[in-house]
C-alpha positions in Angstrom: 138.3 248.2 -0.9 139.3 251.7 0.3 137.3 254.9 0.2 139.0 256.2 -2.9 138.2 253.0 -4.8 134.5 253.1 -3.7 134.2 256.7 -4.7 135.7 256.0 -8.1 133.3 253.1 -8.6 130.4 255.4 -7.7 131.6 258.1 -10.2 131.9 255.5 -12.9 128.4 254.2 -12.2 127.2 257.8 -12.5 129.1 258.2 -15.7 127.5 255.1 -17.2 124.1 256.4 -16.0 124.6 259.8 -17.7 125.8 258.2 -20.9 123.0 255.7 -20.9 120.3 258.3 -20.5 122.1 260.4 -23.1 120.5 258.0 -25.7 117.1 259.0 -24.5 118.1 262.7 -24.9 119.4 262.0 -28.4 116.1 260.5 -29.5 114.1 263.2 -27.8 116.1 266.0 -29.4 115.4 264.7 -32.9 111.7 265.3 -32.4 112.6 269.0 -33.0 116.0 269.3 -34.7 117.9 267.1 -37.1 120.7 264.7 -36.2 123.5 266.8 -37.6 122.1 270.0 -36.0 121.8 268.2 -32.6 125.5 267.2 -32.7 126.6 270.6 -34.0 125.1 272.2 -30.8 125.9 269.7 -28.1 129.6 269.2 -28.7 130.5 272.9 -28.5 128.5 273.0 -25.3 130.7 270.2 -23.9 133.8 272.2 -24.9 132.4 275.3 -23.0 131.9 273.2 -19.9 135.5 271.9 -20.1 137.2 275.3 -20.6 137.4 276.1 -16.8 139.1 272.7 -16.2 141.6 273.5 -18.9 142.4 276.9 -17.4 142.6 275.4 -13.9 145.0 272.7 -15.0 147.2 275.2 -16.9 147.0 273.0 -19.9 148.5 274.0 -23.3 146.9 273.2 -26.6 149.2 270.9 -28.6 148.9 267.8 -30.8 146.7 269.6 -33.3 146.8 266.8 -35.9 145.9 264.1 -33.3 142.9 266.1 -32.1 141.8 266.6 -35.7 142.0 262.9 -36.6 140.2 261.8 -33.5 137.6 264.6 -34.0 136.9 263.2 -37.5 136.5 259.7 -36.1 134.2 260.9 -33.3 132.1 262.8 -35.9 131.6 259.7 -37.9 130.8 257.6 -34.8 128.1 260.0 -33.5 126.7 260.7 -37.0 126.0 257.0 -37.7 124.7 256.6 -34.2 122.4 259.6 -34.5 121.1 258.5 -37.9 120.4 255.0 -36.6 118.5 256.3 -33.6 115.9 257.9 -35.9 114.4 254.4 -36.4 115.7 252.3 -33.6 115.2 252.4 -29.8 117.4 254.0 -27.2 117.9 250.6 -25.6 119.1 248.9 -28.9 121.4 251.9 -29.6 122.9 251.7 -26.2 123.7 248.0 -26.3 124.9 248.0 -29.9 127.1 251.0 -29.3 128.7 249.1 -26.4 129.9 246.5 -28.9 133.2 248.5 -29.1 134.3 246.7 -25.9 134.1 243.5 -28.0 135.6 244.9 -31.1 138.7 246.5 -29.5 140.2 243.1 -28.4 139.3 241.5 -31.7 141.1 244.3 -33.6 144.1 243.5 -31.3 144.5 240.2 -33.2 145.9 242.2 -36.1 148.4 243.8 -33.8 149.7 240.5 -32.6 147.6 240.2 -29.4 146.1 236.9 -28.4 142.4 236.4 -27.5 141.4 234.0 -24.7 138.6 231.6 -24.7 136.5 233.8 -22.4 136.6 236.6 -25.0 135.5 234.3 -27.8 132.7 233.1 -25.5 131.8 236.8 -25.0 131.8 237.4 -28.7 129.4 234.5 -29.4 127.0 235.7 -26.6 127.1 239.2 -27.9 126.3 238.2 -31.5 123.4 236.1 -30.3 122.2 239.0 -28.2 122.5 241.3 -31.2 120.4 239.0 -33.3 117.7 238.9 -30.6 117.4 242.7 -30.2 117.8 243.6 -33.9 115.9 240.9 -35.7 113.7 239.8 -32.7 114.1 236.3 -34.1 112.4 237.1 -37.4 114.1 238.4 -40.6 110.9 240.4 -41.4 111.5 242.7 -38.4 115.0 243.7 -39.5 115.7 247.3 -38.4 118.1 249.3 -40.6 118.7 251.7 -37.7 120.5 248.9 -35.8 122.9 248.6 -38.8 123.7 252.3 -38.7 124.4 252.1 -34.9 126.6 249.0 -35.6 128.7 251.0 -38.1 129.0 253.7 -35.4 130.3 251.0 -33.0 133.1 250.3 -35.5 134.0 254.0 -35.5 133.9 254.0 -31.7 136.4 251.2 -31.7 138.7 253.2 -34.0 138.2 256.2 -31.7 139.2 254.2 -28.6 142.3 252.9 -30.3 143.3 256.3 -31.7 143.0 258.0 -28.3 145.1 255.2 -26.7 147.8 255.7 -29.3 147.8 259.5 -29.4 147.7 259.8 -25.6 150.9 257.6 -25.4 152.6 259.5 -28.2 151.8 263.1 -27.3 151.3 263.0 -23.5 148.7 265.8 -23.9 146.4 266.7 -21.0 143.3 264.5 -21.5 140.9 267.3 -20.8 142.5 269.5 -23.5 142.6 266.5 -25.9 138.9 265.8 -25.4 138.0 269.5 -25.8 139.9 269.6 -29.1 138.2 266.5 -30.6 134.8 267.8 -29.3 135.5 271.1 -31.1 136.3 269.5 -34.4 133.3 267.1 -34.1 131.1 270.2 -33.6 132.5 271.9 -36.6 132.1 268.9 -38.9 128.5 268.4 -37.6 127.7 272.0 -38.4 129.0 271.7 -41.9 127.0 268.5 -42.4 123.9 270.1 -41.0 124.1 272.9 -43.5 125.0 270.8 -46.5 123.6 267.3 -46.0 120.8 267.3 -43.5 118.2 268.5 -46.0 118.7 265.3 -48.0 118.0 262.9 -45.1 114.2 263.1 -45.1 113.8 262.6 -48.9 116.1 259.5 -48.6 113.9 258.1 -45.9 110.7 258.9 -47.8 112.0 257.0 -50.8 113.5 253.9 -49.2 111.9 253.6 -45.7 108.5 255.3 -45.8 107.1 253.1 -43.0 109.4 254.8 -40.5 107.9 258.2 -41.1 104.8 257.1 -39.1 107.0 257.0 -36.0 107.0 260.8 -35.6 110.8 260.9 -35.3 110.9 262.8 -38.6 108.9 265.8 -37.4 112.1 267.8 -37.1 113.2 270.4 -39.5 116.6 270.3 -41.2 119.1 273.1 -40.4 118.2 275.3 -43.4 114.5 275.1 -42.8 115.0 275.5 -39.0 116.8 278.9 -39.1 114.1 280.2 -41.5 111.1 278.9 -39.6 108.9 281.7 -37.9 108.3 279.4 -35.0 112.1 278.9 -34.4 111.9 279.9 -30.7 109.2 277.3 -29.8 111.1 274.6 -31.7 114.3 275.4 -29.9 112.5 275.6 -26.6 111.3 272.0 -27.1 114.8 270.8 -28.0 116.4 272.7 -25.1 116.5 270.0 -22.4 117.7 267.2 -24.7 120.4 269.4 -26.2 121.6 270.7 -22.8 121.7 267.2 -21.5 123.6 265.9 -24.5 126.1 268.7 -24.3 126.7 269.4 -20.7 125.7 266.0 -19.4 126.9 263.3 -21.9 129.9 265.3 -23.4 131.1 267.6 -20.6 130.2 266.2 -17.1 130.3 262.4 -17.9 133.7 262.6 -19.5 135.2 264.7 -16.6 133.8 262.2 -14.1 135.4 259.4 -16.1 138.8 261.0 -16.1 138.6 261.7 -12.3 137.3 258.3 -11.5 139.8 256.2 -13.5 142.7 257.7 -11.5 141.6 255.7 -8.5 139.4 252.9 -9.9 140.5 249.3 -10.4 140.7 248.6 -14.2 138.4 245.6 -13.9 135.8 247.6 -12.0 136.0 250.5 -14.5 135.3 248.5 -17.7 132.6 246.4 -16.2 130.8 249.4 -14.7 131.0 251.4 -17.9 129.5 248.4 -19.8 126.3 249.2 -17.8 125.7 252.2 -20.2 123.6 250.0 -22.5 121.5 248.8 -19.6 120.8 252.3 -18.4 119.9 253.3 -22.0 117.3 250.5 -22.2 115.8 251.4 -18.8 115.6 255.1 -19.8 114.0 254.2 -23.1 111.3 252.1 -21.4 110.6 254.6 -18.6 110.9 257.9 -20.5 110.1 257.0 -24.1 107.6 254.2 -23.6 109.7 251.8 -25.6 108.4 248.2 -25.7 110.1 245.5 -23.6 109.7 241.9 -24.6 111.1 238.7 -23.4 113.3 238.4 -26.5 114.7 241.9 -25.9 115.5 241.0 -22.2 117.3 237.9 -23.3 119.2 239.8 -26.0 120.2 242.6 -23.6 121.3 240.0 -21.0 123.4 238.1 -23.6 125.1 241.3 -24.9 125.9 242.6 -21.4 127.2 239.3 -20.3 129.3 239.0 -23.4 130.8 242.5 -23.0 131.7 241.8 -19.4 133.2 238.4 -20.2 135.4 239.8 -23.0 136.7 242.6 -20.8 137.5 240.4 -17.8 139.5 238.1 -20.2 141.4 241.1 -21.7 142.3 242.4 -18.3 143.6 239.0 -17.1 146.0 238.9 -20.0 147.4 242.4 -19.3 
């Protein structure tokens, strides 16, 4: 393995670490501001960080329609993910979000692509792992937050497939493309924060009152937030999670991924990025005091193994 490949693997590992800890920031941020408000702020921050790269690369803004479509898909993915994380752990969210690496080859069946035995084995392992972390072996412990994150994984799958198709069709600079979809995601998140966020808490009060005791609903919706006399102290508390989510998860991690994948071996790249869920679980335990049980360990191990197995099988067929 040459120096470039080693450097690429290190950058990908750093990317997975930043994305994994991003789940911790997402949960921490919602102690102060709502889910739509959080996304409405962090995605424009990511765009700001990428602007110098766009200027440096002399990129031109094209493919408006493609960026709008992927921006809408990204908005739906992060929205369901953020809503789910109000009542589930960072570890669960990280691993369930990673299901898109299983869903992508499965969707390929409808495009005439074959799935090998190793992928099916990975699917089975992942589903058993999902049962362990979501239900914990008992139907009474079902967590609706995991379902929301599972829906987000479906939209992440669509997002990956859309980017792959549009990048081949438009040949647009990847940094420009990402900035465009981040911009639209931020716009739609802001619209949702103003129009929808105030209805989230009443919905939870009516249907899931037991989750209010967790303290994750102490945030104010956007309309109350801007009118609150203690706005500065609230924003001060949310500052670190928002900055990490914007500059770290959106801006820095994406740029590292783009740079690293120019020199990384494909097998290394997908396996290393699968570690995102593992880092999310570790971050949740260390920083948010989330509980770790034997059932969760088994579930995480099965899901991680299933994701890696499916990706190795997919790459062997390419």
